[in-house]
C-alpha positions as a LaTeX table, in Angstrom:
\begin{tabular}{lrrr}
\hline
Residue & $x$ (\AA) & $y$ (\AA) & $z$ (\AA) \\
\hline
Val1 & 12.89 & $-18.23$ & $-2.10$ \\
Ser2 & 10.80 & $-15.78$ & $-5.02$ \\
Ala3 & 10.47 & $-19.18$ & $-7.75$ \\
Leu4 & 9.19 & $-21.59$ & $-4.67$ \\
Leu5 & 6.37 & $-19.06$ & $-3.41$ \\
Glu6 & 5.93 & $-17.52$ & $-6.55$ \\
Val7 & 6.31 & $-14.03$ & $-4.41$ \\
Asn8 & 8.18 & $-11.22$ & $-6.48$ \\
Leu9 & 10.53 & $-10.53$ & $-2.59$ \\
Arg10 & 12.97 & $-7.91$ & $-3.63$ \\
Pro11 & 16.00 & $-8.17$ & $-0.69$ \\
Ala12 & 16.69 & $-5.10$ & 1.63 \\
Ala13 & 20.30 & $-4.18$ & 1.78 \\
Asn14 & 19.96 & $-4.31$ & 5.71 \\
Met15 & 17.14 & $-4.53$ & 8.49 \\
Leu16 & 16.34 & $-0.72$ & 8.52 \\
Gly17 & 14.79 & $-1.14$ & 4.76 \\
Ser18 & 12.71 & $-4.24$ & 5.64 \\
Trp19 & 11.25 & $-2.19$ & 8.74 \\
Phe20 & 10.52 & 1.06 & 6.49 \\
Cys21 & 7.67 & $-1.34$ & 4.65 \\
Pro22 & 5.94 & 1.63 & 3.80 \\
Ala23 & 2.55 & $-1.35$ & 3.78 \\
Asp24 & 3.22 & $-1.06$ & 7.80 \\
Val25 & 0.24 & 2.20 & 8.12 \\
Ile26 & $-2.03$ & 1.03 & 5.71 \\
His27 & $-4.08$ & $-1.48$ & 8.32 \\
Leu28 & $-4.07$ & 1.96 & 10.72 \\
Gly29 & $-4.39$ & 3.89 & 8.31 \\
Ile30 & $-7.73$ & 2.94 & 6.76 \\
Met31 & $-8.88$ & 1.26 & 10.01 \\
Phe32 & $-8.83$ & 5.23 & 11.22 \\
Gly33 & $-9.93$ & 6.70 & 8.13 \\
Leu34 & $-12.92$ & 4.93 & 7.82 \\
Leu35 & $-13.54$ & 4.53 & 11.84 \\
Ser36 & $-12.88$ & 7.57 & 13.34 \\
Glu37 & $-15.86$ & 8.99 & 12.72 \\
Trp38 & $-18.34$ & 6.10 & 13.81 \\
Asp39 & $-20.98$ & 7.06 & 15.46 \\
Gly40 & $-20.86$ & 4.29 & 17.52 \\
Glu41 & $-23.94$ & 2.02 & 16.17 \\
Ala42 & $-23.77$ & $-1.19$ & 14.90 \\
Phe43 & $-23.35$ & $-2.40$ & 11.18 \\
Glu44 & $-26.01$ & $-3.92$ & 9.77 \\
Lys45 & $-24.16$ & $-4.79$ & 6.41 \\
Val46 & $-20.34$ & $-4.40$ & 7.81 \\
Pro47 & $-17.94$ & $-2.28$ & 5.66 \\
Leu48 & $-15.46$ & $-2.99$ & 3.40 \\
Phe49 & $-12.70$ & $-2.83$ & 4.36 \\
Tyr50 & $-9.81$ & $-1.39$ & 1.35 \\
Gln51 & $-12.84$ & $-1.32$ & $-1.18$ \\
Gly52 & $-14.25$ & 0.48 & 1.32 \\
Val53 & $-11.00$ & 3.34 & 1.14 \\
Asp54 & $-12.55$ & 7.00 & 0.59 \\
Asp55 & $-11.10$ & 9.99 & 0.54 \\
Arg56 & $-10.95$ & 10.55 & 3.81 \\
Ala57 & $-9.07$ & 7.27 & 4.27 \\
Glu58 & $-6.89$ & 8.10 & 1.10 \\
Glu59 & $-6.10$ & 11.14 & 2.96 \\
Val60 & $-5.03$ & 9.47 & 6.00 \\
Leu61 & $-2.90$ & 7.26 & 4.48 \\
Leu62 & $-0.89$ & 9.82 & 2.81 \\
Gly63 & $-0.58$ & 11.81 & 5.62 \\
Met64 & 1.29 & 8.50 & 7.49 \\
Gln65 & 2.85 & 8.05 & 4.26 \\
Gly66 & 4.86 & 11.57 & 3.97 \\
Asp67 & 5.69 & 11.77 & 7.82 \\
Phe68 & 7.01 & 7.77 & 7.41 \\
Leu69 & 9.37 & 9.41 & 4.04 \\
Arg70 & 9.73 & 12.61 & 6.45 \\
Thr71 & 11.70 & 10.02 & 8.28 \\
Lys72 & 13.35 & 7.97 & 6.10 \\
Thr73 & 14.92 & 11.43 & 4.34 \\
Lys74 & 15.99 & 12.72 & 7.78 \\
Leu75 & 18.13 & 9.09 & 8.48 \\
Gln76 & 19.42 & 9.15 & 4.69 \\
Glu77 & 20.62 & 13.02 & 6.16 \\
Leu78 & 22.12 & 11.40 & 8.86 \\
Leu79 & 23.73 & 8.46 & 7.68 \\
Pro80 & 24.54 & 9.26 & 3.40 \\
Ala81 & 26.10 & 4.76 & 3.67 \\
Met82 & 22.88 & 3.43 & 5.08 \\
Asp83 & 20.50 & 2.33 & 1.89 \\
Leu84 & 17.76 & 2.85 & 2.12 \\
Thr85 & 16.42 & 2.82 & $-1.47$ \\
Thr86 & 13.78 & $-0.21$ & $-0.82$ \\
Val87 & 11.82 & 2.38 & 1.37 \\
Gly88 & 9.05 & 4.25 & $-0.80$ \\
Ser89 & 5.70 & 5.26 & $-1.50$ \\
Leu90 & 2.45 & 3.37 & $-0.19$ \\
His91 & 1.68 & 3.66 & $-3.90$ \\
Gly92 & 4.47 & 2.22 & $-5.15$ \\
Trp93 & 4.49 & $-0.91$ & $-2.55$ \\
Leu94 & 1.63 & $-1.38$ & $-3.92$ \\
Leu95 & 1.79 & $-1.45$ & $-7.35$ \\
Glu96 & 5.13 & $-3.23$ & $-7.04$ \\
Ala97 & 3.67 & $-5.90$ & $-4.47$ \\
Tyr98 & $-0.31$ & $-6.23$ & $-6.45$ \\
Glu99 & 0.86 & $-5.93$ & $-9.70$ \\
Gly100 & $-1.70$ & $-7.19$ & $-12.66$ \\
Gln101 & $-4.16$ & $-7.55$ & $-9.88$ \\
Ile102 & $-4.59$ & $-3.95$ & $-9.39$ \\
Gly103 & $-7.51$ & $-2.45$ & $-12.32$ \\
Asp104 & $-7.47$ & 0.72 & $-11.37$ \\
Pro105 & $-3.71$ & 2.27 & $-10.41$ \\
Ser106 & $-4.16$ & 5.78 & $-11.19$ \\
Thr107 & $-4.17$ & 6.50 & $-7.22$ \\
Leu108 & $-3.19$ & 5.19 & $-3.88$ \\
Gly109 & $-7.09$ & 5.29 & $-3.29$ \\
Ser110 & $-7.94$ & 3.70 & $-6.51$ \\
Ala111 & $-5.27$ & 1.26 & $-6.35$ \\
Leu112 & $-6.45$ & $-0.26$ & $-3.18$ \\
Arg113 & $-10.54$ & $-0.10$ & $-4.41$ \\
Thr114 & $-9.89$ & $-1.73$ & $-7.02$ \\
Asn115 & $-7.25$ & $-4.71$ & $-5.83$ \\
Ala116 & $-8.44$ & $-7.68$ & $-6.82$ \\
Ala117 & $-6.72$ & $-9.56$ & $-3.63$ \\
Tyr118 & $-8.56$ & $-7.15$ & $-1.25$ \\
Ala119 & $-11.66$ & $-7.39$ & $-2.55$ \\
Gly120 & $-14.30$ & $-8.03$ & $-0.52$ \\
Leu121 & $-12.57$ & $-7.88$ & 2.61 \\
Val122 & $-14.07$ & $-6.61$ & 5.41 \\
Ile123 & $-13.86$ & $-4.27$ & 8.89 \\
Pro124 & $-13.06$ & $-6.67$ & 11.31 \\
Ser125 & $-15.31$ & $-7.07$ & 13.29 \\
Arg126 & $-17.18$ & $-8.88$ & 15.99 \\
Pro127 & $-20.88$ & $-9.93$ & 17.17 \\
Asn128 & $-23.03$ & $-6.77$ & 18.93 \\
Pro129 & $-23.98$ & $-8.41$ & 22.55 \\
Ser130 & $-26.51$ & $-5.86$ & 23.23 \\
Gly131 & $-28.38$ & $-6.71$ & 19.70 \\
Pro132 & $-28.39$ & $-7.71$ & 15.96 \\
Gly133 & $-25.82$ & $-5.98$ & 14.21 \\
Arg134 & $-22.02$ & $-5.91$ & 14.15 \\
Leu135 & $-19.09$ & $-3.87$ & 16.11 \\
Pro136 & $-16.36$ & $-2.84$ & 14.84 \\
Leu137 & $-13.00$ & $-4.90$ & 16.21 \\
Phe138 & $-10.70$ & $-2.66$ & 18.05 \\
Asp139 & $-8.39$ & $-4.97$ & 19.93 \\
Tyr140 & $-7.86$ & $-6.95$ & 16.15 \\
Arg141 & $-3.96$ & $-7.23$ & 14.90 \\
Tyr142 & $-4.39$ & $-3.95$ & 12.46 \\
Leu143 & $-4.19$ & $-2.23$ & 15.23 \\
Thr144 & $-2.60$ & $-3.76$ & 18.04 \\
Glu145 & 0.75 & $-5.97$ & 16.43 \\
Asp146 & 1.04 & $-2.97$ & 13.11 \\
Ala147 & 0.80 & $-0.33$ & 15.40 \\
Glu148 & 3.09 & $-2.07$ & 18.30 \\
Ile149 & 5.46 & $-4.28$ & 16.17 \\
Gln150 & 6.04 & $-1.10$ & 13.29 \\
Leu151 & 4.81 & 2.11 & 13.90 \\
Thr152 & 6.10 & 2.29 & 18.10 \\
Met153 & 9.65 & 1.85 & 16.39 \\
Ile154 & 9.36 & 3.91 & 13.32 \\
Arg155 & 7.59 & 6.73 & 15.76 \\
Gly156 & 10.38 & 6.47 & 18.86 \\
Met157 & 12.77 & 6.95 & 15.20 \\
Ala158 & 11.34 & 9.98 & 14.15 \\
Glu159 & 11.34 & 11.29 & 17.10 \\
Leu160 & 14.98 & 11.17 & 18.08 \\
Leu161 & 15.85 & 12.57 & 14.70 \\
\hline
\end{tabular}
């Protein structure tokens, strides 16, 4: 399948290994990091999404990653036979998934900002119904699907641990 799709697929040893994909927090972390202090005004020009990752958004992502990896560690302590070796850091996942497409791989933030695959992508937005410009689209899949499908399950598991 990897050759057919021309994608480096790495099989997980079990279903939980595939659910614990660090990429699942990227959209949520970036949206929160970039928009948590949004002033409510319409954008004249919609900000870049991945290339717009600043220190605050990177800090949010690293905090989410820390929670994620602590949950993985606790699971491994409780279930030593559980193979979660495919679960790693956001930065490591990004470098592996986009090998050869990242201009500056030195940090998570720089890897996101210089990833050619992400060039030009902007914050999900919708027309401003009250006038010119655009407003953030908070019911976009970055928040609805990623939170409902991935983060909710992982958070529930973390609370049980």
